[in-house]
C-alpha positions, 0 to 999 in steps of 0.5 A, a space after each residue: 243642399 249638401 246632402 248626398 246619397 251613394 250606394 257602394 256595391 261589391 260584386 266578385 265577378 271573377 274569383 281566381 282562387 276558386 277557379 284555380 282550385 277547381 282546375 287543380 282538383 280536375 287535374 288531380 282527378 285526371 292524374 289519379 284516373 290515369 294511374 288507376 287505368 294504367 294499374 288496372 290494365 297492367 294487372 289485367 294483362 298479367 292475368 291474361 298472360 298467366 292464363 295463356 301460360 296455363 293453356 300452353 302448359 296443359 297442351 305441352 303436358 298432354 303432348 309430353 305424356 303421349 310421348 312418354 307413353 310411346 317411349 315407355 312402350 318402345 323401351 319395353 319392346 327394345 328390352 325384349 329385342 335386346 334379350 334376343 339380340 335384335 337391338 344393341 345396348 347403345 340403342 336401348 340406352 339412347 331410348 332410355 335417355 330419351 325417356 328420362 329427358 321426357 320425364 324431366 320435361 314433364 317435371 319442368 312443366 309441372 314446376 312452371 305451372 306451380 310457379 304460374 299459379 302462385 303468380 296468379 294468386 299474387 296478382 289476384 291479391 294485387 287486384 283485391 288490394 287495388 280495389 280495397 286500398 286504391 293503390 
């Protein structure tokens, strides 16, 4: 008898394409995750820096305002002393110059704080875009 019976069975035990695709997807996820973490930490640190600058500016402004008050009193007293020839014109002008320097420093701090607030708003906008666009 020449009859013959056979079974052909094809089993794909190892699919290299699927394995490589999964590995590629995993590496893409890791890369994006790293980029997002990096961007998040950068934005977070920049916002912390802005907060620290704001706190420093407030302290500096308080100190300068106290100095301004003291120097204004000193200028007033020196003007009275100058009227009765107790203080020289040079001393009075030096004190007035100090007063102008303090006023300039106060103005500089206020400008610095305004720039800092603008930067904070830009960073908050960046945070919103980060979560909306994912970039």
